[in-house]
N, C-alpha and C positions, 0 to 999 in steps of 0.2 A: 480724233486726236489731231492736234495741230503742232507742227514743229517749225520754229522760226530761228534760223541760224544767222549769226552776225559775227563780225570781227575780222573778216578777210581784208586783204589789201596788198600793197606793194612794199616790200622790205628788202634791204640789202642782205647779202650773205653774211651770216654771223649774227643777224638780228633776231628779234623775238616778236611773236604775235600771240594773242589769246583769242581763241574762238569760243563763242557761246552759242548754246542752242536751248531756247525755252520751249518746253513741252507742256501743253495744256490739254484739257479735255478729260476723258476717262482714263486716267493714268494709273489707276490702282493696280492693274495687272501687268505693269511694265516690269520686266526682269532686267535684261541687259540694255545698256545704252552704249552707243558706239560712234566712232568717227570713221568714215571711209574717205577715200580720195580717188580721183580719176584724172590722170594726166592725158593730154592729147595723144591719141593713138594707142592708149593703153587701156587695159581692163580696170574696172573699179576694184580697189583693194582695201582690205581692212587695215586701218592705221592703229586704232586702239579701242579697247572695249572695257567696260566696267560693269560688274554685276551688282545685284542688290546689296550684297555684303561688302561692297567696295573692293572686291577682288578685281585685279586688273590684268590685262594682257596687251602686249605691244608687238607690232611688226618689228622684225630685227633691224630694219633700216632706221627706225626712230627711237629705239631703246636708248635710254640715257639722255635723250634730248627733249622728248615730248612727255607730258604728264596729263593724264585724263582724270577728271574728278566729277562728282555729281553732288547736287544739292536738292534734297527732296523736301518739298513743302506739302501742305495739305492738298492743294489743288493745282500745283504746278511743280514740275521738276526741271532742273537745268543741268545740262552737261557741258563741261568745259574741256578745252584742249589747249594747254599751255605749250607753245612751241618755241624752243630755244635753239640757238646755234643753227639757224636755218640754212639750208643749202639750196642751190639752184634746182637740184633734183626733187626738192619738196614742192616745187611749183605744180599746182593742180587745183581742180575744183574739189573742195572738201564738203562732204555731206554728213550730217548727223542722222542717226537712225536709232529707233528703239524697237526692242523685241517684246512682244506680248506673250504671256504664258498661255498654255492651253485653256480653253479650246481654240482661241484665235491662232496662236502659234505663227505669227507673221511679223514681218518687219514693216514699220512705218518710216517714211523718209522725209527729211527736210528738203528745202529747195536748192541747197548748195551755195557755197560762198568761195570766191576765187582768191587763192593765195598765190602771189607771184614773188619769187625770190630772184633778185638780180645779182649777177656776179660782179 
């Protein structure tokens, strides 16, 4: 499976960005799709997650500002992260990831895309 993230960049505080992650390969067994982020000196943290049934969960720090969505096609899935009202503390490398159902039961990761929010 391959994950290709895009959409990062530099934005002023209060602005918006939309991240995309195209997932291809053997995607049939994907359950959850998610975005994580890692700021310098910090551990990687879960930002948002979306299940097969489009149920979602968000980190408290992004609730009401970020929206995760997914688009499932026959041989490709895409997960999006719409980020509004961005704050300098949202600055981080953002990683998309997908979770495979058993028996694999593992996460696959994209390469990361940098989001920088200036004050």
